[in-house]
N, C-alpha and C positions, 0 to 999 in steps of 0.2 A: 669724415662724414660726407655724404653726397651733398652737393650744392643744390639749393632750391632754385637758384636763378640760372638763367642761361640755358633754356631748353633747346634741344636739337631741332634744326629745321627739317622740313619734309624731304628736301632733296638729299640731305645727308643720310637719311634712313632708307632711301630707295635701294642701294646695293644690299642692305640687310634683308629687305623684304624679298628681293629677287633670289638671293642666295641664302635663304634662311637655314639651310642644312649645315652651314659652316659652323664648326665648334672646335676652337683651339687648333684650327688648321686641319682637322680630320673631318671627312664627309660622313654624313648620316643618311640612312635610307628613310626618306620622309614621303608621305603621300603628296600627290600633285596638288591637293587642295590645302589651302591655309584658311584658318577660321578666325575671324574677329570675334569680339565678345558679344556682338549683336547678331551673329550668324546662328546657324543651326548647329546641332551637336556634331562633333567630329567623327561620330560613329552612327551609321544608319542601321546597323545590325544589332539592335538592342536585344537584351535577354529575352528569350522566348517565353520565359515564365512570367507570371503575373507579379504584381507588386508584393504579394505575400509569399509567393513561391520561393523567393530568394532565401527564405529561412532554411530551406532544405539543402541549399548549397551556398557557397560563398558568392559574393557579388562579382559580376564581371568587371574586370579592371582594364583601364586604358593607360598606355604609356604615351605621354604627350610631351612635346617640346614647347616651352613657354619663352616668348621674347618680349621683354619689357624695356621701355625707355628708362634711362638712368634716373630721371627726375620722378618717374611714376612708380619705380620699383618698390620704394618703401611703402607707399600707401596701398599698393596692390597686395603686397605680402601681408600687410596688416589686416586687410579684409579677409585674406585666406586663413590667417591665424584665428580670426573670430569664427570662421566657418568650420575649420577642422576636417577637411575632406581631401587634402592633398598631401602626399608624401613625396618629398624632394629627394633626388638622387645626387650624390656628391660628384660633381664634374671635375673636381680637382683633387683626386685621391693622392696624387704624388706630392702635393704641396702641404707642408707642415702647417700646424695651426698658427704659428707665429709669423707665417709669411702670407697669410690671407689678406684680401683687399681691405676688409673692414675690421681688422684686428685692433686698431687703435680705438674704434668706437666701442668694441666689446670690453677692452680694458677700462675705458672710462666708466662704463656701466658697472663693471665689477668693483671699481673703486667707490662708486656711489653706494653700491650694496654693502660694502664694508662699513661705510659711514653710517648707513641706516641700521646695520646690525649693532654697531656701537651704541647708537641712540636707543635701540630696542633693549639691549642688555642693561643699560642704565635705568631705563623706565621700569623694567621688570625687577631690578634690584630695589627700587623705591616703591614697588607694588602699585604702580600707576596703571590704570586700565588703558588698553590700547583700543582706540575707536575702530570699529569695523565699518567700512563704507556701505551705504545703502544699496548702491548699484555698482556694476562692473564698469569702470571707465574705459573708453576706447584707447587705443595706442596713441600717445601724443605725437605731434608733428616733430620732425627732427630739430627744428629751432627751439622747441621747448626743452630739449635736452640740456642746452647751455644754461637756460634760466634755472632749471631744476638743479643742475650741478652747482651753480653759484649759491643758491639758497642752502643746499646741503652743506657746502663748504663752510659758509658763514656759521650755520647752526652747529656744525661739528666742532669748529674752532672755538666758538664761544663756550659751548658746553665742555669741551676739553679743558679750556683755561679755567673756567669756574670750578670744574671738578678737581683739577690739580690744586688750585688755591684752597678749595674746601678741605681736601685731604691734608694739605700742609697745615692749615689752621687747626684741624682736628689733632694732628700730631703735636703741634705746639701746645694745644690745650691739655693733652695728656701729659706732656712733659711738665707743664706747670702744676698739674694735679699731683704728679709724683713728687715734685720739689716741695709742694705744700705739705704733703704727708711726711716727707723727710725732715723738714724743719720742725714739724709738730712732734715727731718722735725724738729729735736730737736732744731736746731739753731733758727728757726722761733718761735717755742713754747716758748723757754726761753727768747727771746728778746721781743716778743709781749705780753707776759702774765704776766710780772713781776708786773705791776701795778694791774692787776686783782687778782693776788695772794694775794697782800697785802690787797686789799679790801675785799676779801672773807675770809681770814684767821683771821682777827682781828675783834674787836667790834667797837662801835662808837668812842671810844677814839683812837683806832689804826688808824681809817680812818682820823682823824684830825691831825695826825702828820705832821711835817713840810716837805718841799720839799726835803731837804737835805737827810733825812732818806730814802725817796722813791728812790732817786738816788742811794743810797748805795744798796738798794734791787736789783736794776737792774744788778749790778755787780755780778761776780761770788762769791766774798767774801761775798756779802750780803746774798746769799742763805745759806752759811755755818753759818754766824752769826745768821740768823733767824732760823737755824736748820730745814729747809724744807726738807722732804724726797721726792724723785722722783722715781716713778715706771713707766717704759715705756715698751711698747710691741705692739703686733699685735693681732687683734680680727676680727672675721667675721662681715661683715656689718649688717647682719640680726640680730645679737645679740647686736648691739651697743646701741640702746635705752634702752633695758632692763638692760644692763650692767651699764649704767650711772645712771639709776633709783635706782638700788640696792645699788650702791656705796653711793648715796646721803642719802638713808635711813639708812644704817648701820653707816655711819659717822655722821649722824645728821647734814648734810650740811657743814661739816668741811673738805671737799676735793674740789679740783678744777681739772676738767678733760678737756682735749683738744683732738679732733679727727681730722684726716685728711686722706682722701682716698688715697690708693695706685694706681697709674696709670700705673705702669710698668707691663710687661708680666711675667707670672710665668715660672717655669722651663719647663712646658709642652706646652708652647706657647699660653696659654689663659690668659686673664686679671685676675689679682688677685682680687678676690672679698673680700678684706680685708681692714681694716683701721688701721692706726697707732694711738695709744692713749698714753697720758702722764698724769699721776696723780700726783698732788702736795698735800702734807698733812704734818702734824706734829705728832710726837709721835711714840713710838715703838709699842704700843698696836694697834694703827690704821694701822700700817705697816703689822702686822700679819693678820689683818682682810682683808686688801686689797689683800694680797697674796692668802688667801683662796678663795676670790671671783674670782680672776683671774684663779685659778685652776678649780673652778667650772664651769666657762664659757669656759674652754679650750683655754684661751688666752695665747699666747706665750710671756713670759717676757724676754726681752733682757737687758743687762747692758748698761747704758747710763751715761757716765762721766759728771760731772757738769762743768768741765772746757772746754772751747772751744778748746784749744790746744790739749787736750787729745782726744776730739771727732774727730778733724781733723786727728790725727795720727791713730785712730782706723778706720776711714773711708778709709784712704789710704790702710791700711792692708786688709780691706774687699775687696776693688777693686782688689788688687793683687791676693787674693785668688780666686775671681770670674774668673779672666783670666786663672789661672791655672786649675780651676775646668772645665772650658769650654773645654780646651784642652784634659783633661782626659776623659770627657764625650764623646767627638767625637771619641777618640780611642776605648773606651768601646763600643759605639754604633756600630762602624764598625766591631769589633770582634763579637759582639752579632748577628749582621745581617748576618755575614759570617756563623756562626753556624746554624742560622735559615734557610738560603738558602741551606745548606747541608742537613738539615733534611727535608725541603719541597721538595727537589729534589727526595728523596727516600721514602717519607712518605707513599704514596699510595702503593708502592711496598712492604714496610714492613708490612703495614696493611694487605694486601692480604696474604702474607706468614704466618704471625702470626695467622691470623684467620683460615687459612686452617689447620695449626697445631692444633689449639685449637679445631676445629670441629672434626678432626680425633680422638683426645684423648677423646672428649666427646662421640664419637661413640664407641670407645674401652671400655669405662666405662659401656656400655650396654652388653658387652660380659662376659662370665664366663670361667674359666679355666677348663681344663679336669682333669681327675683323676691323670694324671702324672705331671700336672702343667707345661707341655712343649708346650702346644698349647692352642689357644683361640677358644671357641665355641660360635657361634651366631645363632640366628634364624631370618629370614627376609622374607618379602614379595617381590615378584618381578613379573613382567608381564611374562607370559609363552612365548610370542613371542620374548622376549629379553634375554632368558636364555643363548643362545649361545653367545651373545654379552657380557653378564656379565661374563661368563666363560673365554672368551678371555681377558677381563680386569683383572680378577684375575690372570691369567697366566702371564700377563705382569708385574703385581706387584711382583709375586713370582720370576720371572726372574731378575727383577731389584734389589731384595734383595739378590740374590744368594742362594735361598732356594733349597734344594735338593728334598723336598717333595712337590708335587703340592697341591694346595688348593683342599679341598674335599667338594663337594656339594651334600647333600642328600635331597630327597624330603620327606616331612612330610605327611604321608598318612591320619592321622586322626587329624582334627583340630576342636575343640569345640569353634569356634570363627568365626564371619562373616569376610570374607576377605575385605580389603579396596577397595574402588572404584577408579579406575584409568581410566580417559578418555583422550586419546591422542589428544592433541589440538595443534593448531597453532594460530598465531596472528589474524586470521580471525574468527575462531570458539571460541576463548577464551572468547570474550565478551558475546556471547549468552550463553555459558556454565555458566558464572558468574551469569547471570539472573536466571538460573535454580537453581544453588547452593545456591543463596540467600534465596530461599524457603526451600531448604533441599537437601543434597547430595543424589543422587539416590542410592538405595540399590545395593548390589553386583549383577551384571549381569541383573539388571532391565532395562527395556526399557528407553532409554535416550531421553527425550523430546527436548533436545537442538537442535537436527538435524532438527526437524520440526519447531522449533521456528525460525530458520533462515529465513523461508519463511513466516510463519504466523504472526510473530511479526511485521515486517515492513509493512505488508499488512493491518492488522487491525489498525495500527497507521495511515496509509495513508487514510483509510476510514474516519477517524475523522478529518484528517488534509489535505484533498484534496484541493490543490491550487498550480497551476504551479509556480507562483512567490515565494510563501513561501517555497515550496519544493525545488526550485532552490537555495534559500539562504541556506537551510539546506544541500543540496548536495554540494555546494561550501565549506561550513565549513568542511564537512567530507572529501572532496578531499584534502583540505589544510592540515588537520591533517595526512592524509595518506601519502601525498607526503613529508611532513616535519617530519615524525615520528622519524627519527634518531636525528634530532636537538631538537625536543620537548620532547624527552624521559627524559632528565635531569630535564626540567622544571616540567614535570608531577610528578617526584619523590619528588620534593620540595613542590608542591602545591597539597593539598588533593582534593580540588574541581576540579581543572583542570585535575588532574589525573583520576577522575571519567569519565569526558568527553573524555579524551584521550584514556582510556581503551575501551570505546565503540565507537571508531571512525568508525569502519566498520558498526556498527549498525546505526549510524547517516548517513553514506553514503547510506545505503540501504533504510532508512526511507525517505531520500530526493528523491531517485529514484522512490520509490513507490508513494510518494506524488505527484510527477510530473505526474505519470501515472493516478492516480485517479483525479488529477486536470484537465487533458484532458477529462476524463470521465464526470466530472461535468461541464466541459467547464468554468472553473473559474480561472482567473489570477488577483490577487489583486482586487477581486470582479467584474471584468469585463470579458466579453466573447470574444472569437475569432471566427470570421466567416471564417474559413479556407476552408470548402468545399461548402459554399453557403447555406444560410438558405432555408428550405423547406416550409417556411411560406410566404404568401403574404397578407399583411394587407393593405387594400385599403381605410380605413377610412381617413377622413380629420381632421386635427388638426389646431388649432390656435396657432401660435408661438408668444412668447416663451411658451413652455409647462409648466403647473402648476402641483403641486404635486397632486391635486385632480383629474386631468385628468386620466381616466381609459383606460387601454389597455388590454382587455380580449382576450385570445386566446382560441378558441373553436376547438378542433380536428375534430368535426363533421361538421364543416362549410367548405364545399368544396371551397368556395371563399377565405378562409384563408390558408387552409392546402392542400398540394399536395398529401396527403395519401401515401407518401414514407418517410421512416425514414431518419434522418440525418446520415451521413456516420459513424461518430464515436462520441459517447458521446451525451450530451444534446444539442439540437438545440440552437444557440445563440439568437434566437428570444425570448426565455423564460426569458432572462435577464431583458428585459424591460416590461414584462407582469405583470399586476396587480395580477393575480392568480398564480404567480411563486411559492410562498410559499406553496400554496395548492398542486401544482403538485409535488414539490421537497419533501415535507413532506411525501406524500404517497410513493413516489419512495424510499427514503432513509430508511423509516421505514421498508418497506418490505424486502429490501436487507439486512438490519441489522438482521432481524429474520432468513433469509436464511443462511447468513454467520455464525451466532451463532449456529444454529442447526447442520449445517454441521461440525462445529468445535467440538461440544460436541459429536456427533456421532462418529467422528474420534477418539476422546479420549477414548470412550467406546470400540471401535474396538481395540485400542492398548492394552487394558486390557486383551484381548484374548491372545496376545503374551506373556504377563507376566504369565498367567495361564498355557500356554503350556510349558514355560520355567521351571516353578516350578512343572510341572506334576500334577497340581491340576485339573484333568479332571472333577471331580464332580462339581467344581466351574463353569465350562463352562456351564453346564446345569442348575445349581441352582442359578447362579448369572449373568453371562454374557448374556445369551439368554433372561432371563426375563427383565433385565435392558435395553437391546437393543430394545426388542419388545415394552416395555412400552413407551419409548421416541419416537419410530418410529410411533406407532399406534396412539398416542395422539397428539404429538407436530409436528412431521414431516408431518403428514397429513395436517397441516396448510400450509406447503410449497407446497404440492401438490395443494391445493386450490388456492394459490397465482399464481402458474404457470398456472393452468388450466384457471383461470380468465384472465390472461395476454394473453394467446394464443387464447381462444375462443371468448371473447367479444372484441368489438372494437367500436370506436366512429362512430356514424351514424348521418345523417342529421336529424334535429328535425322534419322536415316535413314528414319523412319516418319512422313512428313509427311502421310499420308492421313487422320489422325484430326482431325476438326473441333473436338474439345475439347482439342486440344493447346495448349500455352502460346504457340505461334506464332500461334494464331488469337484469343487473348484481346485484346479491344479495350482501349485506354488509357482508364482511368476519368476522368482529367482532361479529355481531349478529349471524351469522351462527355458529361460534365457541362456543358462549355462549349457544345457543340452543342445540348444540351437547353435551355439558357437562351436561345439564339439562334434556336430553331426551325429548326435547320439539319440537313439529312440528312448522315450520315457519308459521307465519300469512301472507297470501297473501294480497297484496295491491289491493283493488277493482278497482282502476284506471288502473292498469297494467295487470289485469287478461286476458282481451280480447286481449291485444296487445302481451304480453309475453308468454301466453299459458303455465304458470307454471314455466317458466325459472326465474321468479323474486324471487322464493323461493329456488329452488334447481337447481344446475348447470348441473346435469346429472340424469339419471333414477336410482332409487334405492339408492339415496344418503342417505336418512334417515336411512334405514336399515343397510347400510354399516357403517355409523357413530355410530349407536347403537352397532353394533358388535365390532368395534374398541375400543370403550370406555369400554365395558364389558370385552373384552379379555385383554385389557391393565390393568384394575383394578385387574383382576384375577392374574396378574403377581406379585402383591404385596404380597399375602400370600405365594407364592412360594419363593420369596426373604426372607420373614420373617421366615418361618418354614423349608424351604428345607435344608439349611446347618446345623442348629442345629440337626434336625432329622437324617441326614446323619452322623453327628459326633457321636451321641449316638449309632447308629446302628453299626458303625465301631468299637467303643470301645467294644461293646458286642461281636462282632465277634472275636476281638483279645483276649478277655478273654476266649472265648470258645476254642480257639486254643492255649492257653498259655501252657497247660500241655503237649500236644504232641510236641510242639516246644521245651519246656524245656528238654523233654526226648531226643530229637534229639541232643541237645547241649551237654548233659551229655554223650551220646554215642560217639559223635565226640571227646570229650576230653579224654574218657577212651580208645578208640581204634583207629586204623588208619582210617583216613577219606576216604570216597569214593569220586569219581570224582565230584559228584554234591553237596557234603556237604559243601565245603568251601565257595562257593558263598552264600548259604543259611545262613550259620552262619554269614557271613559279613552283610547280609541284616537284620538279627535279631538283631545283636549288634548295628548297626547304625540306624535302623528304616526305612531306605530307600534303594532302590537298588543303586548299584554303590558305596557303601561305604560312602555315604553322611550321615551326622548326622541328626537325626530327629529334627524337629523344636521344640524349647523350648516353653512350655506352657506359656500363658500370666498370669496364676494365680500366686498367691504369693507362694513362696517356691518351685516353679517348679512343683507342682502337677497338676492334671487334674482339669479343671474347672467343676463346677456343671452345670446341665442343665439350672438352672435359670440364672446363670451368662452368659452362652452362649446365652440364649434368650435375655437378656438385651443388650448384646453387639451387637447381630444381629439386634435387634429392633432399636437401635440407628442408625446403618448404613442404615437400610431400610428407616426409617423416614427421615434421612438426604438426601438420594438419591431422594425419591419421592418429598419432598418439595423443594429440590435443583433443580430438573428438572423444576419446575415452576419458581422459583426465578432466576435461571441461564438463562432461556430463556428470561425473562423480563430484565435481566441484560445486555444482548447484545443490548438492545435498546439504550444504551449509545453511540453506534456507530452513531445512527441517531441524538441523542440530541447534541453531541459535534460537529458533522459535521454541523448541522444547526447553532449552536452558533458561530462556527468559521466563516462561510460564512457571517452571519449577522454582526458580529463585524467588519469584513473586509469591508463590504458595508457601515456601519455606519461611519467608519473612513475615507473612501473615500468621502462620501457625506458631512460630517461635516468639513473636512479639505481640501482635494485636490480640492474639487468642488468650493471653494471660489475664488482662482485666475483664474480657468478655466472659471468661469461664469462672470468674470469681462470684460466689453467691452473695456475699455481703455487699450491699450497695454503698455503704459508708466507706468501704475500702476500695471498691471497684471504681467509683466516680473519680476521686482524686488520682487514683492510679492511671485511669484512662487518659487524663490530661497529659501526664508526663510521658506515658508510653506512646500515646498518639504522636506527640512531638518527635520522639525518637524514630517512630515508624515513618513519619512523613519525611524526615531528613534522610533516612536510609533509602526511601523510595525514590526521592528526587536525585540524591547523590549517586546511588549505586544503579538502580533500575532504569532511571531516565537518562542521566548524564553518561555514566560509564557504559552501560549496556547500549545506549543510543549511539555513542561514539564507536563502539565495537560493530554494531549493525551497519553504521554508516561506512566504515572502512571495508567491511566485507561486501557491501553493495557496490562500492567504488571499484573493488577488485573484479567483481563479476562483470562490470561494464568495460573496464579497461582491458582485461585479459580475455574473458570468455566471449564477450559480445563484439568489441571493436576490432579484435584481432582477425575477425572473419572478413572484414572489408576495409578497414581504416588504416591508412599509411601514416598520417600525421607527420609529414615531412615538409610542411609548408613554412612560409615566413610570414610573421604577423604584420599586418598593415598598421604602421605607426604614423598617422598624419601629423602635420604641423598644426598644433592646436594650443592656444594660449591657456586653456583651462588645465590641461594635464601638465604643462610646463610650470604653471604657477604652483600647483599642488606639490610637485616634486621639489621645487625650490623652497617652499615653505617647510617641508619635512627636513630638507638639508639644513635650513637655518636653525631649526630646533636642535639638531645634532651638534652644530657648531657652537651654539650658545651653551649647551650642556657641557661641552668639552672646554669652554673658556673659563678660567678661574675668575 
């Protein structure tokens, strides 16, 4: 352990401050500025975004070098552990865990953890409550570790001794109980079995002896005169039959065995699952065999006197010892329970303190000593926005240890390593960020799709799950978990499945809200409609009641006798619920909105890729990748959206008798046929029956449509070679340009090293060394060995991405049709469940039968609705929504090749250790 006394003097640390870049004998590139904890931030170029704008990208990170006095290192790391904003880098990767500086302190902490787990296991075995501390204690001082270690050692030793004695006393008590039962059964065995002994031990001549001899056998002297040996003991009931069989075979039938079950309770309060046995035989040779058989079956053999007076005397002594044993056991149990209560009262507090100490020493093992061996040097990642807070925490730790030298924080200018990704989250955004991180952690400063997922994920889920009733159930479940989150947090930590649902409680809440919204759009609540604003349909046909399934109710928007030619105020008109052509109408509607939402979602993803390219300063990729990709999908697939909108706005239902209107529904061309003809450069074939009526509108919706479509397809296809050859050609041309300029740049570097640099030379040298302006390192080539890829390798790589994008545009567009398919399946399952279950009592005319039936059938319908339509259909819609975001949306701009920022934080360390303790205790017998 680090000593608390003997702080280093100021002059001893002067070489360290002057040469702060020294680390294990190797130089590091450090800024000329060094920052104490009271100074300003080590980065003046803070993120250009506001405090809330960092949600759209990961936090800007800083690689810093931390220099601490040995006496202040412990307290400074303790402050950083409470803060949870610093991720330390291992500066001793070549040193094994057993050769680290503070490995002895870590082993002492692990030994104390073992002792505390032993106390916890004993307390749980006795069902004692373990007290939870009211507040989180700070990390104790190093000197408290010795005091805590002494207290735990004494408590563990006392508890172990008492537990060992208690177990031994319990074992003795059980032996005495078994002996008491044996002596009680012995009198009955010896009195009732005397005649049977004589019959089984002799041959035919022995069986024909006179009655006087049999009477002598029943007496105690008779046993001695006949020289019968008696072996008595206790055996488990499950082994009784096998035990008797092996005795019979070994003795060749020359033994007599009696059994009797023990009916008393054991020392642990349970019935003894054992039986008393008594074996009668003759001869010393058979005695040895019987003894070995008893040992093989783990039967306990007890002494059993042949004389009744001796047995009574022994039984009296056993009863006396049992009474004394009971008194001793009560006192031992009281003392043991007192020790366990003392440990259970402070167990959580001790766990927290020891684990914080252990975490600190684990972290200090990542440090290295400076050249003077007086200070510890570390390198760490930290958010730039929190550097000032970290410096204040370091200063608090230095003040608490009484250090005269403040901690030193240097910024590392050149880092040949991708910084970790840190997204500042709260309990609301953490669930959505987990969905994104499950696909892959976003690269450093890459656009974070989690912000947009907050809106798009529950909305696309609701498109497939649109039902007011089912959405209300999901909403209530989310509200319950949000309102009871403090109480449910412990349950979520113990149950992995419930923990998944609890972690996404805000996702469930939003999915319920959006499902209610889309349910109002579909006008669907448990497969029924709500006539809130009054239907705009007037159906004047006459029906014969009761209605039959084969009766048709066709709604014709062109029939002015049915439709008022004004739309329903909000959502689908409730009249469609009973229409025979409802499926036809909803199919077309949901299929078209699925394509519209899908293409908008994909175009938005491609647009976000522009932000990534601007961030990386890859301006050539904007012209060679972004613009061709965007134009390709807009010219070919988004044109389909334009045709859907144009058809919705321009064409309308008209009366069948007024076929002179060219914008009538009869003249509207089929969009699928139009799109196929567009891809095939094929002119539409006019319908001879509609030529005179529609005047050409039956094939094309506007003038010049054919030529515009041909232009869009040709120009869109021309984007493919640009995507395929543009970037490889640009890469090769850039390499040639750099090679042509290599010699002049090398001469400039040599001149700068030989003579004093001019004003403009320093920045140029930095750009040449790092490969990019601003001192950033050049990207590492994807080729093996870090060399440049050949033109063929670049073409193969670019060809794969181009083919993936072109084919993916087709498949991804079709993939969004799952919104339509699952929405249709959900509504139809809900309708089938209502008609096949709830419709039975509602259609019963006898109220005395219908009311009791309604209670039973409603329970069954409710269980099926929640279990099938809410849980199973909800999970299905959730997984499909997740796929749409991972594959169709994020593949357009998201790489997900980052490394997660894992700061040194006591809270996370304690939770992981507590979960590991539960696994260890479960696996311990």
